[in-house]
C-alpha positions in Angstrom: -18.4 36.5 -57.3 -17.7 40.1 -58.5 -17.6 40.9 -62.2 -14.4 40.1 -64.3 -13.1 41.1 -67.5 -14.3 37.8 -69.0 -17.9 38.4 -67.8 -17.7 42.0 -69.4 -16.5 40.5 -72.7 -19.3 38.0 -72.7 -21.8 40.8 -72.1 -23.7 40.8 -75.4 -24.7 44.6 -75.2 -21.1 45.9 -74.8 -19.3 44.1 -77.9 -16.0 44.3 -76.3 -13.0 42.8 -78.1 -9.7 41.5 -76.5 -6.5 42.9 -78.0 -4.0 41.9 -75.3 -3.8 40.0 -72.0 -5.9 37.2 -73.0 -4.6 35.0 -70.2 -5.7 37.5 -67.4 -9.4 37.9 -68.2 -10.3 36.3 -64.9 -9.1 39.5 -63.1 -12.0 40.9 -60.9 -13.1 44.4 -61.8 -13.9 46.7 -58.8 -15.1 49.6 -60.9 -15.0 51.2 -64.3 -13.5 54.7 -64.6 -12.9 57.0 -67.6 -9.8 59.3 -67.6 -8.0 61.2 -70.2 -5.1 62.2 -67.9 -1.6 61.4 -69.0 -0.9 60.0 -65.6 -4.2 58.8 -63.9 -2.5 56.7 -61.3 -2.7 59.1 -58.4 -6.5 58.8 -58.6 -6.7 55.0 -58.9 -7.2 52.5 -56.0 -6.5 49.3 -58.0 -8.8 46.9 -59.6 -10.3 49.4 -62.1 -11.1 49.0 -65.7 -9.7 52.3 -67.1 -11.6 53.7 -70.1 -9.7 56.1 -72.5 -10.0 57.7 -75.9 -6.4 58.8 -75.9 -7.1 62.5 -76.2 -3.9 63.5 -74.3 -1.9 60.4 -74.9 0.9 60.1 -77.4 -0.5 56.6 -78.3 1.7 56.0 -81.4 4.9 56.5 -79.4 6.3 53.1 -78.2 8.4 54.6 -75.4 5.4 56.8 -74.1 3.1 53.8 -74.2 5.6 51.6 -72.4 5.9 54.1 -69.5 2.0 54.7 -69.4 1.2 50.9 -69.4 3.9 50.3 -66.8 2.4 52.8 -64.5 -1.1 51.4 -64.8 0.3 47.8 -64.1 2.2 49.1 -61.0 -1.0 50.7 -59.7 -3.0 47.4 -60.0 -5.3 48.5 -62.8 -7.5 45.5 -63.8 -7.6 46.4 -67.5 -7.6 49.2 -70.1 -10.5 49.9 -72.4 -9.7 51.9 -75.6 -12.5 53.5 -77.5 -12.0 53.3 -81.3 -13.4 55.6 -83.9 -13.0 58.8 -81.7 -9.5 59.9 -82.0 -8.1 56.8 -83.6 -9.8 54.3 -85.9 -7.9 51.5 -84.5 -5.9 50.9 -81.3 -2.3 52.1 -82.1 0.2 49.3 -82.4 2.5 50.9 -79.9 -0.2 50.6 -77.2 -1.1 47.1 -78.2 2.5 46.0 -78.1 3.1 47.7 -74.8 0.1 46.1 -73.2 1.0 42.6 -74.5 4.5 42.9 -73.1 3.4 44.1 -69.7 0.6 41.6 -69.5 -2.1 44.3 -69.1 -5.5 43.1 -70.5 -6.4 45.6 -73.4 -10.1 45.8 -74.6 -11.3 47.4 -77.8 -14.5 49.4 -77.2 -16.5 50.0 -80.4 -17.8 53.7 -81.1 -21.4 52.6 -80.6 -20.7 51.4 -76.9 -20.6 54.4 -74.6 -18.4 54.3 -71.5 -21.5 54.9 -69.4 -22.9 51.5 -70.6 -19.8 49.7 -69.4 -19.9 51.6 -66.0 -23.5 50.6 -65.6 -22.8 47.0 -66.4 -20.0 46.8 -63.9 -22.1 48.5 -61.3 -25.0 46.2 -61.8 -22.8 43.2 -61.7 -21.2 44.4 -58.3 -24.8 45.1 -56.9 -25.9 41.6 -58.0 -22.8 40.1 -56.4 -23.5 41.9 -53.2 -27.1 40.8 -53.2 -26.1 37.2 -53.7 -23.6 37.6 -50.8 -26.3 39.1 -48.5 -28.8 36.4 -49.5 -26.3 33.7 -48.9 -25.4 35.3 -45.6 -29.1 35.3 -44.4 -29.4 31.7 -45.5 -26.4 30.8 -43.6 -27.7 32.7 -40.5 -30.9 30.5 -40.6 -29.0 27.3 -41.0 -26.5 28.2 -38.2 -29.5 29.3 -36.0 -31.3 26.0 -36.6 -28.1 24.1 -35.8 -27.4 26.0 -32.6 -30.9 25.6 -31.3 -31.2 21.9 -32.2 -27.8 20.5 -31.6 -25.7 23.2 -29.9 -22.3 24.8 -30.6 -20.7 21.7 -32.1 -23.3 21.5 -34.9 -22.9 25.3 -35.5 -19.2 25.0 -35.9 -19.6 22.1 -38.4 -22.0 24.2 -40.6 -19.8 27.3 -40.3 -16.7 25.2 -41.4 -18.7 24.0 -44.5 -19.7 27.7 -45.4 -16.2 29.0 -45.3 -14.6 25.9 -46.7 -12.2 25.7 -43.8 -12.4 24.9 -40.1 -13.7 26.4 -37.0 -13.1 26.1 -33.3 -14.7 27.4 -30.0 -12.5 28.3 -27.0 -13.7 28.9 -23.4 -12.7 31.8 -21.2 -9.4 30.0 -20.2 -8.3 29.6 -23.8 -9.0 25.9 -23.9 -10.6 24.3 -27.1 -14.2 23.4 -26.3 -15.2 22.1 -29.8 -13.9 22.1 -33.3 -15.0 21.0 -36.8 -13.8 19.1 -38.6 -12.4 16.9 -35.7 -8.8 17.2 -37.0 -9.0 21.0 -36.5 -8.9 20.6 -32.7 -5.1 19.9 -32.8 -4.6 23.0 -35.0 -6.8 25.1 -32.8 -4.9 24.0 -29.6 -1.7 25.6 -31.1 -3.4 28.9 -31.0 -3.9 29.2 -27.1 -1.3 31.9 -26.7 -3.0 34.0 -29.4 -6.4 33.5 -27.7 -5.0 34.5 -24.3 -3.6 37.8 -25.8 -7.1 38.4 -27.4 -8.7 37.9 -24.0 -6.8 40.8 -22.6 -8.6 43.2 -25.0 -12.1 44.5 -24.3 -14.7 42.7 -26.4 -15.4 42.7 -29.2 -11.9 42.1 -30.5 -10.4 40.3 -33.4 -7.0 39.3 -34.7 -5.6 37.5 -37.9 -2.8 34.9 -37.3 -1.1 32.4 -39.5 0.2 32.8 -43.1 -1.1 33.1 -46.6 -1.6 29.3 -46.8 -3.1 29.0 -43.3 -5.0 32.1 -42.4 -6.9 32.1 -39.1 -9.2 34.8 -37.9 -9.9 35.0 -34.1 -12.9 36.7 -32.8 -13.8 37.3 -29.1 -17.3 36.4 -27.8 -19.1 38.4 -25.2 -20.7 41.7 -24.6 -19.4 44.8 -22.7 -15.7 44.4 -21.6 -15.9 40.8 -20.5 -14.6 38.2 -23.0 -16.6 34.9 -22.6 -14.7 32.8 -25.2 -13.3 33.0 -28.6 -14.1 31.7 -32.2 -11.3 30.7 -34.5 -12.0 30.4 -38.3 -9.2 28.9 -40.6 -9.3 29.4 -44.3 -6.8 29.3 -47.2 -7.7 32.9 -48.2 -9.5 36.1 -46.9 -13.2 35.7 -46.3 -15.5 36.9 -48.9 -18.7 38.9 -48.3 -21.0 35.8 -47.9 -18.5 34.0 -45.6 -18.1 37.2 -43.5 -21.9 37.2 -42.9 -21.8 33.7 -41.8 -19.0 34.3 -39.4 -20.7 37.3 -37.9 -23.8 35.3 -37.5 -21.9 32.5 -35.7 -20.4 35.1 -33.4 -23.7 36.5 -32.4 -25.1 32.9 -31.8 -22.2 31.7 -29.8 -22.3 34.9 -27.7 -26.0 34.2 -26.9 -25.0 30.7 -25.7 -22.2 32.0 -23.5 -23.6 35.2 -22.3 -26.6 35.1 -20.0 -29.0 37.9 -19.3 -28.2 40.2 -16.4 -31.4 39.3 -14.7 -30.7 35.6 -14.8 -27.1 36.2 -13.6 -28.3 38.2 -10.7 -30.8 35.6 -9.8 -28.2 32.9 -9.8 -25.9 35.0 -7.8 -28.4 35.4 -5.1 -29.4 31.7 -5.2 -25.8 30.6 -5.0 -25.3 32.7 -1.9 -28.4 31.4 -0.3 -27.4 27.8 -0.9 -24.0 28.2 0.5 -25.4 30.1 3.5 -27.8 27.2 4.2 -25.1 24.6 3.9 -22.8 26.5 6.3 -25.7 27.0 8.8 -26.3 23.3 9.0 -29.5 23.2 6.8 -28.6 20.9 3.9 -32.2 19.8 3.4 -33.3 23.5 2.8 -30.2 24.0 0.6 -31.2 21.1 -1.6 -34.9 22.5 -1.8 -33.7 25.9 -2.9 -31.1 24.6 -5.4 -33.5 22.2 -7.1 -31.8 20.6 -10.0 -29.4 23.6 -10.6 -26.4 21.8 -9.1 -27.4 18.2 -10.0 -26.3 15.7 -7.4 -23.5 18.0 -6.0 -25.4 18.4 -2.6 -26.0 14.7 -2.3 -22.4 13.4 -2.7 -19.0 14.0 -1.0 -17.7 17.3 -2.1 -14.7 19.5 -1.2 -14.5 23.3 -0.5 -11.8 25.4 -2.0 -11.2 28.8 -0.7 -8.9 31.1 -2.5 -7.5 34.6 -1.9 -5.4 37.1 -3.9 -1.9 37.1 -2.7 -2.0 40.8 -2.1 -5.0 40.7 0.2 -3.7 37.4 1.8 -0.7 39.3 3.4 -3.1 40.7 6.0 -5.7 39.0 8.1 -8.8 38.2 6.0 -12.1 38.3 7.5 -14.1 37.5 4.4 -14.3 33.8 5.0 -15.6 34.3 8.6 -18.6 36.0 7.2 -19.2 33.2 4.9 -19.5 30.7 7.7 -22.9 32.3 8.1 -25.2 31.2 11.0 -22.5 28.8 12.5 -20.4 31.7 13.6 -23.2 34.2 14.1 -22.2 36.3 11.1 -23.9 37.0 7.9 -23.1 35.0 4.6 -21.4 36.7 1.6 -23.2 39.5 0.2 -21.9 39.0 -3.3 -22.0 35.6 -4.9 -22.4 33.8 -8.1 -23.2 30.3 -9.3 -22.1 28.4 -12.4 -20.2 31.2 -14.0 -21.6 34.4 -12.5 -18.1 35.5 -11.4 -18.3 39.2 -12.2 -18.4 40.0 -8.5 -14.9 38.8 -8.2 -13.4 41.8 -9.8 -9.9 40.7 -8.7 -8.5 39.4 -12.0 -6.5 36.3 -10.5 -9.5 35.1 -8.7 -11.7 35.7 -11.8 -9.3 33.6 -13.8 -9.4 30.8 -11.2 -13.2 30.9 -11.2 -13.2 30.7 -15.0 -10.8 27.8 -14.9 -12.9 25.7 -12.6 -16.2 26.6 -14.3 -14.7 25.7 -17.7 -13.5 22.4 -16.3 -16.9 21.6 -14.9 -18.6 22.5 -18.2 -16.2 20.2 -20.2 -16.7 17.3 -17.7 -20.5 17.9 -17.4 -20.1 18.4 -13.6 -22.0 20.9 -11.3 -20.0 23.4 -9.4 -20.9 26.2 -7.0 -18.7 29.4 -7.1 -19.3 32.1 -4.6 -17.1 35.3 -4.7 -17.0 36.9 -1.4 -16.3 40.6 -2.2 -13.1 41.2 -4.3 -10.5 39.3 -2.3 -11.9 35.9 -1.7 -13.6 33.0 -3.6 -15.2 29.9 -2.4 -15.8 26.8 -4.6 -17.9 23.8 -3.8 -17.1 20.9 -6.2 -17.5 17.1 -6.2 -14.7 15.2 -4.5 -12.1 13.9 -7.0 -13.9 15.6 -9.9 -12.6 17.7 -12.8 -13.2 20.9 -10.9 -10.9 19.9 -8.0 -8.2 18.7 -10.3 -8.5 22.0 -12.3 -8.2 24.1 -9.2 -5.2 22.1 -8.1 -3.6 22.2 -11.4 -4.2 26.0 -11.7 -2.4 26.4 -8.5 0.4 24.2 -9.4 1.0 25.9 -12.7 -0.2 29.5 -12.5 -1.5 30.5 -9.0 1.8 31.6 -7.6 2.6 33.9 -10.6 -1.0 35.1 -10.8 -1.1 36.0 -7.2 -3.6 33.4 -5.8 -3.3 31.4 -2.6 -5.6 28.3 -2.2 -6.8 26.2 0.7 -8.6 22.9 0.0 -10.8 20.9 2.5 -10.9 17.2 3.1 -13.9 15.4 1.4 -17.0 16.2 3.2 -20.8 15.9 3.1 -23.6 18.5 3.2 -24.3 18.1 6.9 -20.6 19.0 7.7 -20.2 21.9 5.2 -19.3 24.4 7.9 -16.5 22.1 9.1 -15.2 21.7 5.5 -15.2 25.6 5.3 -13.2 25.7 8.5 -10.7 23.2 7.1 -10.3 25.1 3.9 -9.6 28.3 5.8 -7.0 26.5 8.0 -5.3 25.2 4.9 -5.4 28.7 3.4 -3.8 30.1 6.5 -1.1 27.5 6.3 -0.5 28.2 2.6 0.0 31.9 3.4 2.4 31.2 6.3 4.5 28.7 4.1 4.4 30.9 0.9 2.7 28.1 -1.0 0.1 28.5 -3.7 -2.1 25.5 -2.6 -2.3 23.5 0.7 -4.8 20.6 1.2 -6.2 20.1 4.8 -5.2 16.5 4.6 -1.5 17.5 4.6 -1.9 19.2 7.9 -3.2 16.1 9.7 -0.4 14.0 8.4 2.4 16.5 8.9 4.0 18.2 11.9 2.7 21.1 13.9 6.2 22.7 14.0 6.1 24.2 10.5 2.9 25.9 11.4 4.7 27.9 14.1 7.5 29.1 11.8 6.7 32.8 11.8 8.4 35.8 13.2 6.0 36.3 16.1 6.6 32.6 17.4 10.3 32.9 17.0 10.4 36.3 18.9 8.5 34.8 21.7 10.7 31.7 21.9 14.0 33.8 21.7 12.7 36.1 24.5 11.7 33.1 26.6 15.1 31.3 26.3 17.4 34.2 26.1 18.4 34.3 29.9 19.3 30.5 29.6 21.4 31.0 26.5 23.2 34.0 28.1 23.9 32.0 31.2 25.4 29.1 29.2 27.4 31.5 27.0 29.3 32.6 30.1 30.6 29.1 30.7 28.5 28.6 33.8 26.7 25.4 32.9 24.7 23.7 30.1 21.3 24.6 31.1 19.8 24.6 27.6 21.0 21.1 26.7 20.1 19.9 30.1 16.5 21.3 29.6 16.2 19.7 26.2 17.2 16.3 27.5 14.9 16.5 30.5 11.9 17.5 28.4 12.7 14.9 25.7 12.7 12.2 28.5 9.4 13.5 29.8 11.0 14.5 33.1 12.7 11.1 33.8 15.7 12.0 35.9 17.8 8.9 35.3 17.2 8.6 31.7 17.9 12.3 31.0 21.0 12.2 33.2 22.3 9.2 31.3 21.8 11.0 27.9 23.9 13.9 29.3 26.5 11.8 31.0 26.0 13.6 34.4 24.7 12.4 37.8 21.0 12.8 38.3 21.6 15.1 41.3 23.5 17.4 38.9 20.6 17.4 36.5 18.2 18.3 39.4 20.3 21.3 40.4 20.4 22.5 36.8 16.7 22.3 36.5 16.3 24.3 39.8 18.6 26.9 38.2 16.4 27.0 35.1 13.3 27.7 37.3 15.2 30.3 39.1 16.4 32.1 36.0 13.1 32.0 34.2 11.0 32.5 37.3 8.6 29.7 36.2 7.8 26.3 37.6 8.7 23.1 35.6 5.8 21.4 37.3 3.4 23.4 35.2 2.5 21.4 32.0 2.0 24.6 30.1 5.5 25.9 30.9 7.0 22.5 29.8 5.0 22.7 26.6 6.1 26.3 25.9 9.7 25.6 26.6 9.8 22.5 24.4 8.2 24.4 21.5 10.5 27.3 22.1 13.5 25.0 21.9 12.2 23.5 18.6 11.6 26.8 17.0 14.8 28.7 17.9 18.4 28.8 17.0 20.8 29.7 19.9 22.8 32.8 19.4 26.4 32.4 18.2 28.9 33.7 20.8 31.6 36.1 19.6 34.6 34.4 18.1 33.0 30.9 17.8 30.2 28.8 16.5 27.4 28.2 18.9 25.3 25.1 19.2 22.5 24.7 16.7 19.1 23.7 17.7 16.6 21.8 15.5 14.1 24.0 13.7 
């Protein structure tokens, strides 16, 4: 710890005597400074031991000494050293009383003790304290390094918490708590998620102090360059000292090394991930397993799902990125930019990058393998175990944040490696439906269990249907028959004349006449199954026009 007034008094070579402020001798001394100015405060920083001989002071005036001492106390001076035997044989009582009243430590400096000796003693004590801090910091660095190499981040956090006499927590890129020490600190750390997210928005390295005087927490980002790979939280009751600061900086460096991979390794994994996906989509699962080795664990041997995500901005148009990813199955090339297990820098689109980080973090916490392949800046493909944490994380991200973040997601049904290309097609189809319906997430299994009609609910289909049926609606609007209702009844009864006529309450010959009029007006034959199909879908997707002055009939949508 730094020198204090008490340690200077105990210094045998200085022979200092306490004349006032005995209860404040534990005050740290930042420096010793001699000044004979009547008002030295403008030149003080606080924490100094001020040394005087009272050459310019009216030391015997109680009022002058009260003002002088009050200014020193307000400036944060640690203490006042008064040299006796120079201008005064003893410290004037006015000064002693003023110091005692204000609570300012007053030390008597004997004539044989030069001010320089006091300055040297303070300087030597400060240097010794700094040396001890540096030595302790290096020792902490060695201990933290051994813990990180032998047992991982959790052990490192436990050692760090002991060094700072507080707690420590590690966050991943999504702001979730990965590990904490002691265990109770996980709950405290979880309450800082919003602060971690704000820190993540700033380029690394970044730091912030949150909490209050009794619960002070320092947040430090982890990562190199502009990418934040995580965050470290250190909670203490007071500001960190020099030794503790060294320990925290060492922990930041070690945790950054564990979360930040070399660019060469990242590039290799990007290429490997692209190659593995290309082989899967080309119907070569055995080659994909051979290339992947143990990198993805059993992911390529168990049922998995394919998740395809696009940024909402790019999804407004027709995307072709996914077609390229189908690889040899469609005659096109696979993605030229890909990553695996966290190499998501290729996805420069921030919402997609956040989604990639969410599923990768979920996989890391659950100990699951995941294959993440960005395709340019507007599309992301994720291959993850069916029912695993990654799929749940992707669905949860979509449900909570994707719509606001601007991401649209399609999820395939469970599939095996041999049918990866089909799973990709399913994910693309689900993605297309999600875009049409304005939803953040659609699973392919929903499409098989639902109706085809919602898939046709876009402006192009409605415009086609309106144009096809407009002549019939105009005919009926003039009061010349009920051709639209008759057509709907006839089609709903699959062309059965008697049943359709009974539904309408007309004779079957009347219905036959109406269907001939429909053919004449449309110029198309109802014997053609394609015409019947188009007419039925048109009836299901349009609303008849409302005639002037009244309410028109309403068709089902």
